[in-house]
SELUM-502990 format. One record per residue: residue number from 0; residue in three letters; x, y, z of N, C-alpha, C, CB in turn. Coordinates in steps of 0.2 Angstrom, whole numbers. Glycine has a CB too. Layout:
N
{NUM; 'ALA'; {X; Y; Z}; {X; Y; Z}; {X; Y; Z}; {X; Y; Z}},
...
This chain:
223
{0; 'MET'; {534; 1457; -228}; {531; 1464; -230}; {536; 1470; -230}; {527; 1466; -225}},
{1; 'GLN'; {535; 1474; -237}; {539; 1480; -238}; {535; 1486; -236}; {540; 1480; -244}},
{2; 'LEU'; {532; 1486; -230}; {530; 1492; -229}; {533; 1501; -231}; {528; 1491; -222}},
{3; 'ASP'; {539; 1501; -232}; {543; 1505; -233}; {543; 1507; -239}; {548; 1503; -232}},
{4; 'ARG'; {539; 1503; -245}; {539; 1505; -253}; {533; 1505; -256}; {543; 1500; -256}},
{5; 'PRO'; {528; 1509; -251}; {520; 1509; -254}; {520; 1513; -261}; {516; 1513; -249}},
{6; 'VAL'; {514; 1512; -264}; {513; 1516; -271}; {509; 1520; -270}; {510; 1512; -276}},
{7; 'PHE'; {509; 1526; -271}; {506; 1533; -271}; {502; 1533; -277}; {510; 1539; -271}},
{8; 'ILE'; {497; 1535; -279}; {494; 1538; -285}; {490; 1545; -283}; {489; 1533; -288}},
{9; 'GLY'; {492; 1549; -290}; {488; 1555; -289}; {487; 1559; -294}; {491; 1560; -285}},
{10; 'GLY'; {483; 1563; -295}; {480; 1566; -302}; {475; 1571; -300}; {477; 1561; -307}},
{11; 'THR'; {475; 1576; -305}; {467; 1580; -304}; {462; 1575; -303}; {464; 1584; -310}},
{12; 'GLY'; {456; 1578; -300}; {449; 1575; -300}; {448; 1572; -306}; {444; 1580; -298}},
{13; 'ARG'; {445; 1567; -305}; {444; 1562; -312}; {448; 1561; -315}; {440; 1564; -316}},
{14; 'SER'; {454; 1561; -315}; {460; 1558; -320}; {460; 1550; -318}; {469; 1561; -319}},
{15; 'GLY'; {456; 1546; -315}; {457; 1540; -314}; {461; 1537; -310}; {460; 1538; -319}},
{16; 'THR'; {461; 1541; -304}; {466; 1538; -299}; {462; 1533; -296}; {470; 1543; -293}},
{17; 'SER'; {456; 1531; -294}; {452; 1526; -290}; {453; 1519; -295}; {443; 1530; -289}},
{18; 'ILE'; {451; 1519; -301}; {452; 1514; -307}; {458; 1512; -306}; {450; 1516; -314}},
{19; 'MET'; {465; 1517; -306}; {470; 1512; -307}; {472; 1510; -299}; {476; 1516; -311}},
{20; 'ALA'; {470; 1513; -295}; {471; 1509; -287}; {468; 1501; -287}; {466; 1513; -282}},
{21; 'ASN'; {461; 1502; -290}; {455; 1496; -290}; {460; 1490; -294}; {445; 1498; -294}},
{22; 'LEU'; {465; 1493; -300}; {468; 1488; -304}; {475; 1486; -300}; {469; 1490; -313}},
{23; 'LEU'; {476; 1490; -297}; {484; 1488; -294}; {482; 1482; -288}; {489; 1496; -289}},
{24; 'ASN'; {474; 1484; -284}; {474; 1481; -279}; {472; 1473; -281}; {468; 1485; -274}},
{25; 'THR'; {472; 1471; -288}; {472; 1465; -290}; {477; 1460; -290}; {472; 1466; -295}},
{26; 'HIS'; {482; 1464; -289}; {488; 1461; -290}; {489; 1457; -282}; {494; 1466; -294}},
{27; 'ALA'; {491; 1453; -282}; {492; 1448; -276}; {498; 1453; -270}; {496; 1439; -280}},
{28; 'ASP'; {503; 1455; -273}; {506; 1459; -268}; {504; 1466; -267}; {513; 1458; -270}},
{29; 'LEU'; {501; 1469; -268}; {498; 1474; -266}; {490; 1476; -265}; {500; 1477; -271}},
{30; 'CYS'; {491; 1480; -260}; {485; 1481; -254}; {481; 1487; -255}; {488; 1481; -246}},
{31; 'LEU'; {475; 1488; -255}; {473; 1494; -256}; {466; 1495; -249}; {471; 1494; -264}},
{32; 'PRO'; {468; 1496; -243}; {462; 1494; -239}; {456; 1500; -239}; {464; 1493; -232}},
{33; 'GLY'; {457; 1505; -242}; {452; 1509; -245}; {456; 1514; -249}; {448; 1512; -239}},
{34; 'HIS'; {449; 1519; -253}; {453; 1524; -255}; {455; 1531; -252}; {450; 1525; -261}},
{35; 'GLU'; {459; 1533; -254}; {460; 1540; -253}; {461; 1541; -243}; {453; 1544; -257}},
{36; 'ASN'; {467; 1538; -242}; {469; 1539; -234}; {470; 1548; -233}; {477; 1535; -232}},
{37; 'LYS'; {465; 1551; -233}; {465; 1559; -231}; {469; 1561; -224}; {457; 1561; -229}},
{38; 'LEU'; {473; 1556; -223}; {477; 1558; -217}; {484; 1559; -217}; {475; 1554; -212}},
{39; 'ILE'; {486; 1559; -224}; {494; 1559; -225}; {494; 1566; -227}; {498; 1554; -231}},
{40; 'VAL'; {491; 1569; -234}; {493; 1574; -237}; {489; 1581; -236}; {495; 1572; -243}},
{41; 'GLU'; {483; 1578; -234}; {477; 1584; -235}; {477; 1587; -229}; {470; 1581; -237}},
{42; 'ARG'; {474; 1592; -228}; {473; 1597; -222}; {473; 1594; -214}; {465; 1602; -224}},
{43; 'ASN'; {476; 1596; -211}; {477; 1592; -204}; {479; 1585; -203}; {470; 1593; -201}},
{44; 'GLY'; {483; 1584; -208}; {486; 1577; -208}; {493; 1577; -207}; {485; 1573; -215}},
{45; 'LEU'; {496; 1572; -209}; {502; 1571; -206}; {508; 1576; -209}; {505; 1564; -207}},
{46; 'ARG'; {507; 1579; -215}; {510; 1583; -218}; {511; 1590; -213}; {508; 1583; -225}},
{47; 'ASP'; {504; 1592; -210}; {504; 1598; -206}; {508; 1596; -198}; {496; 1601; -206}},
{48; 'ILE'; {506; 1589; -197}; {510; 1587; -191}; {518; 1589; -191}; {508; 1580; -189}},
{49; 'VAL'; {520; 1587; -197}; {528; 1587; -199}; {531; 1593; -199}; {529; 1584; -207}},
{50; 'GLU'; {526; 1597; -203}; {529; 1606; -204}; {527; 1608; -198}; {526; 1611; -209}},
{51; 'SER'; {524; 1608; -193}; {522; 1611; -187}; {526; 1609; -182}; {515; 1610; -185}},
{52; 'LEU'; {526; 1603; -181}; {531; 1600; -174}; {538; 1601; -176}; {530; 1591; -171}},
{53; 'SER'; {539; 1601; -181}; {548; 1602; -184}; {550; 1610; -183}; {549; 1599; -193}},
{54; 'GLY'; {546; 1613; -183}; {548; 1621; -183}; {548; 1625; -176}; {543; 1625; -189}},
{55; 'ARG'; {547; 1632; -178}; {549; 1634; -172}; {544; 1633; -165}; {552; 1641; -173}},
{56; 'TYR'; {546; 1632; -159}; {543; 1631; -154}; {535; 1635; -154}; {548; 1633; -149}},
{57; 'ASP'; {530; 1632; -153}; {524; 1638; -151}; {519; 1634; -148}; {521; 1642; -157}},
{58; 'ILE'; {520; 1634; -140}; {515; 1629; -137}; {508; 1629; -139}; {515; 1630; -130}},
{59; 'THR'; {505; 1634; -140}; {499; 1636; -143}; {497; 1630; -151}; {500; 1644; -145}},
{60; 'ARG'; {501; 1634; -153}; {502; 1632; -160}; {503; 1624; -162}; {508; 1636; -164}},
{61; 'PHE'; {507; 1621; -157}; {507; 1614; -157}; {502; 1610; -155}; {512; 1611; -153}},
{62; 'HIS'; {499; 1614; -149}; {492; 1612; -148}; {486; 1611; -153}; {489; 1617; -143}},
{63; 'PHE'; {486; 1615; -156}; {480; 1615; -161}; {483; 1611; -168}; {477; 1625; -163}},
{64; 'VAL'; {489; 1609; -170}; {489; 1604; -172}; {488; 1597; -172}; {492; 1605; -173}},
{65; 'ILE'; {489; 1597; -166}; {488; 1589; -163}; {482; 1588; -162}; {491; 1586; -155}},
{66; 'GLN'; {479; 1594; -159}; {470; 1594; -159}; {466; 1594; -166}; {466; 1602; -155}},
{67; 'ASP'; {469; 1596; -171}; {465; 1597; -179}; {466; 1589; -182}; {470; 1603; -186}},
{68; 'PHE'; {473; 1585; -179}; {474; 1579; -183}; {468; 1574; -179}; {483; 1577; -183}},
{69; 'LEU'; {469; 1575; -173}; {464; 1570; -169}; {457; 1571; -172}; {463; 1572; -160}},
{70; 'SER'; {454; 1577; -173}; {450; 1578; -177}; {447; 1575; -181}; {451; 1583; -178}},
{71; 'ARG'; {453; 1575; -186}; {451; 1573; -193}; {452; 1566; -193}; {454; 1577; -199}},
{72; 'ALA'; {455; 1563; -189}; {457; 1556; -187}; {449; 1555; -185}; {465; 1556; -181}},
{73; 'GLN'; {445; 1557; -180}; {441; 1556; -178}; {435; 1556; -184}; {440; 1561; -172}},
{74; 'GLN'; {433; 1560; -187}; {429; 1562; -194}; {430; 1555; -199}; {433; 1570; -199}},
{75; 'MET'; {437; 1553; -200}; {438; 1548; -205}; {436; 1541; -201}; {447; 1547; -207}},
{76; 'GLN'; {435; 1540; -194}; {433; 1535; -191}; {428; 1531; -195}; {431; 1537; -184}},
{77; 'GLN'; {422; 1534; -195}; {415; 1531; -198}; {411; 1535; -203}; {411; 1529; -193}},
{78; 'PHE'; {408; 1531; -207}; {404; 1536; -211}; {398; 1538; -208}; {401; 1532; -217}},
{79; 'GLY'; {395; 1543; -210}; {389; 1546; -207}; {389; 1551; -199}; {385; 1540; -206}},
{80; 'PHE'; {387; 1551; -194}; {386; 1555; -190}; {388; 1552; -183}; {381; 1558; -191}},
{81; 'PRO'; {391; 1554; -179}; {392; 1554; -171}; {385; 1554; -167}; {397; 1561; -169}},
{82; 'VAL'; {381; 1554; -171}; {374; 1556; -165}; {370; 1550; -169}; {369; 1566; -166}},
{83; 'ALA'; {367; 1546; -166}; {362; 1540; -168}; {358; 1541; -171}; {359; 1537; -164}},
{84; 'ASP'; {353; 1548; -168}; {346; 1549; -172}; {348; 1553; -179}; {340; 1554; -168}},
{85; 'LEU'; {354; 1555; -180}; {355; 1558; -187}; {357; 1551; -191}; {361; 1566; -187}},
{86; 'ASN'; {359; 1547; -189}; {363; 1541; -193}; {353; 1536; -196}; {371; 1532; -184}},
{87; 'GLN'; {349; 1538; -190}; {343; 1535; -191}; {339; 1540; -197}; {340; 1535; -183}},
{88; 'ARG'; {341; 1546; -196}; {338; 1550; -202}; {340; 1549; -208}; {338; 1557; -202}},
{89; 'LEU'; {347; 1547; -208}; {352; 1546; -214}; {349; 1540; -217}; {360; 1544; -213}},
{90; 'SER'; {347; 1535; -214}; {345; 1528; -215}; {337; 1530; -219}; {344; 1523; -206}},
{91; 'GLN'; {333; 1533; -216}; {326; 1535; -217}; {325; 1538; -224}; {325; 1540; -214}},
{92; 'LEU'; {330; 1543; -225}; {329; 1546; -232}; {331; 1542; -236}; {332; 1551; -234}},
{93; 'ARG'; {337; 1537; -235}; {339; 1532; -242}; {333; 1527; -243}; {346; 1528; -241}},
{94; 'LYS'; {329; 1525; -237}; {325; 1520; -239}; {318; 1524; -242}; {324; 1516; -233}},
{95; 'GLU'; {316; 1529; -240}; {310; 1531; -240}; {310; 1536; -247}; {308; 1533; -234}},
{96; 'GLN'; {316; 1538; -248}; {317; 1544; -256}; {320; 1540; -260}; {322; 1552; -255}},
{97; 'LYS'; {322; 1534; -258}; {328; 1531; -264}; {334; 1535; -264}; {325; 1529; -271}},
{98; 'LEU'; {337; 1537; -260}; {342; 1542; -261}; {351; 1538; -260}; {340; 1547; -256}},
{99; 'GLY'; {355; 1541; -264}; {360; 1538; -263}; {364; 1540; -255}; {364; 1539; -269}},
{100; 'PHE'; {370; 1537; -254}; {372; 1539; -247}; {373; 1547; -247}; {379; 1536; -245}},
{101; 'GLN'; {377; 1549; -253}; {379; 1557; -253}; {374; 1561; -252}; {383; 1558; -261}},
{102; 'GLN'; {368; 1558; -257}; {362; 1564; -256}; {358; 1565; -251}; {358; 1564; -261}},
{103; 'ALA'; {359; 1558; -246}; {355; 1559; -241}; {360; 1562; -235}; {352; 1552; -239}},
{104; 'PHE'; {367; 1560; -237}; {369; 1565; -232}; {371; 1571; -231}; {372; 1563; -230}},
{105; 'GLU'; {371; 1574; -237}; {370; 1581; -239}; {365; 1586; -236}; {368; 1580; -245}},
{106; 'ILE'; {358; 1581; -236}; {352; 1583; -235}; {353; 1583; -225}; {345; 1577; -239}},
{107; 'VAL'; {355; 1579; -222}; {356; 1578; -215}; {360; 1583; -213}; {359; 1572; -214}},
{108; 'GLN'; {366; 1585; -217}; {371; 1589; -215}; {368; 1597; -216}; {377; 1587; -220}},
{109; 'ARG'; {367; 1596; -219}; {361; 1605; -220}; {356; 1606; -214}; {354; 1605; -228}},
{110; 'GLU'; {352; 1600; -214}; {348; 1602; -207}; {352; 1602; -200}; {343; 1597; -205}},
{111; 'ASN'; {359; 1599; -199}; {361; 1600; -195}; {368; 1602; -193}; {360; 1597; -193}},
{112; 'PRO'; {371; 1609; -197}; {375; 1613; -198}; {382; 1611; -193}; {372; 1620; -196}},
{113; 'ALA'; {377; 1610; -186}; {383; 1611; -179}; {387; 1603; -179}; {376; 1613; -169}},
{114; 'VAL'; {385; 1598; -182}; {387; 1592; -180}; {390; 1589; -188}; {380; 1588; -177}},
{115; 'ALA'; {397; 1588; -186}; {401; 1587; -191}; {400; 1580; -192}; {409; 1588; -189}},
{116; 'GLY'; {399; 1579; -198}; {397; 1571; -201}; {403; 1570; -206}; {388; 1570; -207}},
{117; 'SER'; {404; 1563; -207}; {408; 1562; -213}; {403; 1559; -220}; {414; 1557; -210}},
{118; 'ILE'; {407; 1560; -224}; {404; 1557; -231}; {411; 1554; -234}; {401; 1564; -236}},
{119; 'HIS'; {416; 1553; -230}; {421; 1549; -233}; {425; 1547; -226}; {425; 1554; -240}},
{120; 'ALA'; {427; 1538; -225}; {429; 1536; -221}; {434; 1531; -222}; {424; 1535; -217}},
{121; 'ILE'; {440; 1530; -219}; {445; 1526; -219}; {445; 1520; -215}; {450; 1529; -219}},
{122; 'GLY'; {442; 1521; -209}; {443; 1518; -203}; {440; 1510; -204}; {439; 1523; -197}},
{123; 'PRO'; {434; 1508; -208}; {433; 1503; -209}; {438; 1498; -213}; {427; 1503; -211}},
{124; 'GLY'; {441; 1502; -217}; {445; 1498; -221}; {451; 1494; -217}; {448; 1503; -227}},
{125; 'PHE'; {454; 1497; -214}; {458; 1497; -208}; {456; 1492; -202}; {458; 1503; -206}},
{126; 'GLY'; {448; 1492; -202}; {446; 1488; -195}; {446; 1494; -189}; {453; 1480; -194}},
{127; 'VAL'; {440; 1496; -188}; {440; 1502; -185}; {443; 1501; -175}; {431; 1506; -187}},
{128; 'GLU'; {444; 1496; -174}; {448; 1495; -167}; {455; 1496; -169}; {446; 1487; -164}},
{129; 'HIS'; {457; 1493; -174}; {463; 1494; -176}; {466; 1501; -178}; {463; 1491; -180}},
{130; 'TYR'; {462; 1504; -181}; {464; 1512; -184}; {461; 1516; -178}; {460; 1515; -192}},
{131; 'ILE'; {457; 1515; -172}; {457; 1519; -166}; {464; 1519; -162}; {451; 1516; -162}},
{132; 'THR'; {465; 1512; -162}; {473; 1511; -158}; {480; 1513; -159}; {474; 1504; -157}},
{133; 'CYS'; {479; 1513; -168}; {485; 1516; -169}; {485; 1524; -169}; {486; 1514; -175}},
{134; 'VAL'; {479; 1527; -170}; {479; 1534; -170}; {481; 1536; -162}; {471; 1536; -171}},
{135; 'LYS'; {478; 1532; -156}; {480; 1534; -150}; {488; 1532; -148}; {475; 1532; -146}},
{136; 'ALA'; {489; 1527; -151}; {498; 1526; -150}; {502; 1531; -152}; {500; 1521; -153}},
{137; 'PHE'; {500; 1534; -159}; {502; 1540; -163}; {503; 1547; -158}; {498; 1541; -169}},
{138; 'LEU'; {497; 1548; -156}; {495; 1553; -151}; {500; 1552; -145}; {487; 1552; -149}},
{139; 'LEU'; {501; 1547; -142}; {503; 1547; -135}; {512; 1547; -138}; {501; 1538; -129}},
{140; 'ARG'; {513; 1547; -142}; {520; 1548; -145}; {523; 1555; -146}; {521; 1544; -152}},
{141; 'ILE'; {518; 1557; -149}; {519; 1565; -152}; {518; 1570; -145}; {512; 1566; -157}},
{142; 'ALA'; {514; 1567; -140}; {512; 1572; -135}; {516; 1570; -129}; {504; 1572; -133}},
{143; 'ALA'; {519; 1576; -126}; {521; 1575; -120}; {517; 1575; -114}; {525; 1578; -119}},
{144; 'HIS'; {512; 1578; -115}; {507; 1577; -109}; {500; 1579; -110}; {510; 1582; -103}},
{145; 'VAL'; {495; 1578; -110}; {488; 1578; -111}; {486; 1581; -103}; {484; 1570; -114}},
{146; 'ALA'; {482; 1588; -103}; {478; 1590; -99}; {472; 1590; -100}; {480; 1596; -99}},
{147; 'PRO'; {468; 1584; -97}; {461; 1584; -98}; {457; 1589; -96}; {458; 1579; -95}},
{148; 'GLU'; {459; 1594; -89}; {456; 1600; -88}; {456; 1604; -92}; {457; 1602; -83}},
{149; 'GLY'; {461; 1606; -97}; {462; 1610; -102}; {465; 1616; -98}; {457; 1611; -106}},
{150; 'VAL'; {467; 1621; -101}; {471; 1625; -101}; {466; 1633; -102}; {477; 1623; -105}},
{151; 'VAL'; {468; 1638; -100}; {462; 1645; -104}; {469; 1649; -105}; {455; 1649; -97}},
{152; 'ASN'; {468; 1652; -109}; {472; 1659; -112}; {467; 1662; -118}; {481; 1657; -116}},
{153; 'THR'; {470; 1666; -121}; {468; 1670; -126}; {463; 1668; -130}; {472; 1672; -129}},
{154; 'ASP'; {463; 1661; -131}; {458; 1658; -137}; {453; 1655; -131}; {462; 1650; -144}},
{155; 'GLY'; {453; 1655; -126}; {447; 1653; -122}; {449; 1647; -117}; {441; 1651; -126}},
{156; 'LEU'; {446; 1643; -116}; {446; 1636; -114}; {448; 1632; -120}; {440; 1634; -112}},
{157; 'LEU'; {455; 1629; -119}; {457; 1623; -123}; {458; 1616; -120}; {464; 1624; -125}},
{158; 'LYS'; {451; 1613; -121}; {450; 1607; -118}; {450; 1600; -121}; {445; 1609; -114}},
{159; 'PRO'; {452; 1595; -121}; {459; 1594; -118}; {465; 1599; -119}; {462; 1587; -121}},
{160; 'PHE'; {470; 1600; -118}; {476; 1603; -120}; {483; 1598; -121}; {478; 1607; -114}},
{161; 'PHE'; {485; 1598; -128}; {490; 1594; -131}; {496; 1598; -128}; {489; 1593; -138}},
{162; 'LEU'; {501; 1594; -125}; {508; 1598; -126}; {513; 1593; -129}; {512; 1601; -119}},
{163; 'ALA'; {515; 1597; -133}; {517; 1593; -139}; {526; 1593; -137}; {516; 1597; -147}},
{164; 'LYS'; {529; 1585; -139}; {536; 1585; -138}; {540; 1589; -144}; {538; 1577; -138}},
{165; 'THR'; {545; 1591; -143}; {549; 1595; -148}; {553; 1588; -152}; {555; 1601; -144}},
{166; 'PHE'; {554; 1589; -158}; {554; 1585; -163}; {560; 1588; -169}; {546; 1584; -167}},
{167; 'THR'; {566; 1586; -169}; {567; 1588; -177}; {563; 1584; -183}; {576; 1586; -178}},
{168; 'ARG'; {565; 1587; -189}; {562; 1585; -192}; {561; 1577; -196}; {563; 1589; -195}},
{169; 'GLU'; {568; 1575; -193}; {568; 1569; -196}; {564; 1562; -191}; {576; 1567; -198}},
{170; 'ALA'; {566; 1567; -184}; {562; 1562; -180}; {555; 1562; -180}; {563; 1563; -174}},
{171; 'ILE'; {552; 1567; -182}; {544; 1568; -183}; {543; 1564; -189}; {542; 1577; -186}},
{172; 'LEU'; {546; 1564; -195}; {544; 1560; -200}; {546; 1553; -198}; {546; 1561; -208}},
{173; 'ASP'; {551; 1552; -193}; {550; 1543; -191}; {545; 1542; -188}; {557; 1540; -187}},
{174; 'GLU'; {542; 1546; -183}; {534; 1546; -180}; {529; 1542; -186}; {532; 1555; -178}},
{175; 'CYS'; {528; 1548; -191}; {524; 1546; -196}; {524; 1542; -199}; {522; 1549; -199}},
{176; 'ARG'; {530; 1538; -201}; {532; 1533; -205}; {529; 1527; -199}; {542; 1533; -207}},
{177; 'ARG'; {532; 1527; -192}; {529; 1522; -189}; {521; 1521; -188}; {531; 1521; -183}},
{178; 'PHE'; {518; 1526; -188}; {512; 1527; -188}; {508; 1523; -193}; {511; 1534; -189}},
{179; 'LEU'; {511; 1526; -199}; {507; 1520; -206}; {509; 1515; -206}; {508; 1521; -215}},
{180; 'ASP'; {515; 1512; -204}; {517; 1505; -204}; {513; 1502; -200}; {524; 1503; -201}},
{181; 'GLN'; {513; 1504; -194}; {508; 1500; -190}; {500; 1500; -193}; {509; 1504; -182}},
{182; 'LEU'; {499; 1506; -196}; {490; 1506; -197}; {490; 1501; -203}; {485; 1515; -199}},
{183; 'TYR'; {497; 1499; -208}; {493; 1497; -215}; {496; 1490; -213}; {494; 1502; -223}},
{184; 'ALA'; {499; 1489; -207}; {502; 1480; -207}; {496; 1475; -207}; {506; 1479; -199}},
{185; 'GLN'; {492; 1478; -203}; {486; 1473; -203}; {484; 1471; -208}; {481; 1474; -200}},
{186; 'PRO'; {479; 1476; -213}; {476; 1474; -219}; {482; 1471; -223}; {473; 1480; -221}},
{187; 'VAL'; {486; 1473; -225}; {494; 1471; -229}; {493; 1463; -226}; {504; 1477; -225}},
{188; 'GLY'; {495; 1461; -220}; {496; 1455; -219}; {491; 1451; -219}; {499; 1454; -214}},
{189; 'ALA'; {484; 1454; -218}; {477; 1449; -218}; {477; 1448; -227}; {469; 1453; -214}},
{190; 'ALA'; {478; 1451; -232}; {479; 1451; -238}; {483; 1447; -241}; {479; 1456; -240}},
{191; 'ARG'; {489; 1445; -236}; {495; 1441; -238}; {498; 1446; -244}; {493; 1434; -241}},
{192; 'ALA'; {497; 1451; -244}; {502; 1456; -248}; {508; 1458; -247}; {500; 1461; -250}},
{193; 'SER'; {510; 1463; -249}; {519; 1466; -247}; {518; 1473; -246}; {526; 1465; -254}},
{194; 'ARG'; {514; 1475; -250}; {516; 1482; -252}; {507; 1486; -251}; {520; 1482; -261}},
{195; 'TRP'; {508; 1493; -249}; {501; 1497; -250}; {501; 1502; -254}; {499; 1500; -243}},
{196; 'VAL'; {495; 1503; -255}; {493; 1508; -260}; {488; 1514; -258}; {489; 1503; -266}},
{197; 'ASP'; {491; 1519; -260}; {485; 1525; -258}; {484; 1529; -264}; {488; 1531; -251}},
{198; 'ASP'; {479; 1531; -265}; {476; 1536; -272}; {474; 1541; -271}; {472; 1534; -277}},
{199; 'THR'; {476; 1545; -265}; {473; 1553; -263}; {475; 1556; -268}; {477; 1557; -257}},
{200; 'PRO'; {470; 1560; -272}; {472; 1563; -278}; {477; 1570; -278}; {465; 1565; -282}},
{201; 'LEU'; {476; 1572; -270}; {482; 1579; -270}; {489; 1575; -268}; {480; 1585; -263}},
{202; 'ASN'; {491; 1568; -269}; {497; 1566; -267}; {502; 1570; -274}; {498; 1558; -267}},
{203; 'PHE'; {499; 1572; -279}; {503; 1573; -284}; {505; 1581; -285}; {499; 1570; -291}},
{204; 'VAL'; {503; 1583; -280}; {505; 1591; -277}; {511; 1590; -271}; {497; 1597; -273}},
{205; 'ASN'; {510; 1585; -268}; {514; 1583; -263}; {520; 1578; -263}; {509; 1580; -259}},
{206; 'PHE'; {522; 1578; -270}; {527; 1571; -270}; {533; 1572; -265}; {530; 1570; -277}},
{207; 'ASP'; {535; 1579; -266}; {541; 1581; -263}; {541; 1578; -255}; {541; 1589; -263}},
{208; 'PHE'; {534; 1578; -252}; {534; 1577; -245}; {534; 1569; -246}; {528; 1580; -241}},
{209; 'LEU'; {529; 1566; -250}; {529; 1558; -251}; {535; 1554; -248}; {528; 1555; -258}},
{210; 'HIS'; {539; 1557; -254}; {546; 1554; -256}; {551; 1556; -250}; {549; 1559; -263}},
{211; 'GLU'; {550; 1561; -246}; {554; 1562; -240}; {552; 1556; -235}; {553; 1569; -237}},
{212; 'LEU'; {545; 1556; -235}; {543; 1551; -230}; {545; 1542; -232}; {535; 1551; -230}},
{213; 'TYR'; {544; 1542; -237}; {546; 1534; -240}; {552; 1536; -245}; {539; 1529; -245}},
{214; 'PRO'; {557; 1537; -245}; {561; 1537; -249}; {560; 1531; -256}; {566; 1537; -246}},
{215; 'LYS'; {559; 1525; -253}; {557; 1519; -257}; {551; 1518; -261}; {558; 1514; -254}},
{216; 'MET'; {547; 1522; -261}; {540; 1523; -263}; {541; 1523; -272}; {536; 1531; -260}},
{217; 'LYS'; {535; 1521; -273}; {534; 1522; -281}; {528; 1526; -282}; {532; 1515; -286}},
{218; 'PHE'; {528; 1531; -288}; {522; 1536; -290}; {520; 1535; -297}; {525; 1543; -289}},
{219; 'ILE'; {513; 1536; -295}; {510; 1536; -303}; {504; 1541; -303}; {508; 1528; -305}},
{220; 'HIS'; {508; 1546; -308}; {503; 1551; -310}; {498; 1551; -315}; {506; 1556; -311}},
{221; 'MET'; {492; 1552; -314}; {487; 1550; -318}; {487; 1556; -322}; {480; 1549; -314}},
{222; 'ILE'; {487; 1556; -329}; {484; 1563; -332}; {479; 1562; -336}; {489; 1567; -336}},
């Protein structure tokens, strides 16, 4: 496998990034576990991890960047809601009113604004258990200590509290590469492919970061 040579696709919305990814996925050497891995360049993803943890040391800021990444990763784990009753309501709407998933999801989310659901998930594409294992392993590598009882400061009770390790930029980039390599290794191996593909539209405005992360990557800009 050549996990250090991914293919990134980017472009504005509706520019054909998904169609291009589906076409590439028909090639025996390429694997697309799922559309749009929003844990890489989007808000609270790996780019934010790199920018924050390689910057000036700030114990509280470091806590929040790890917490935000974990929350983002948990949201991307499964489609729907973390509450069984809400998923039942979602299924009921789809069945009784013949609604699509997105239409039904929007109704349930508006009815329950305090419960964060997910209309987009990448966990199933990697295998949920494998996905959770990779996220946990990554957090253990970047956190020096996790205080389950939390700490109290001007922001209130931060529970759990993540005490981050200090990193050079290259060191935290290495950890992010390691996380992605482990995450993609299973689906790429199962597909007997050698490289993986990601088609997040915002890749095109984050080319510099992606090239820094994977110098051997290939990039397709959809126009």
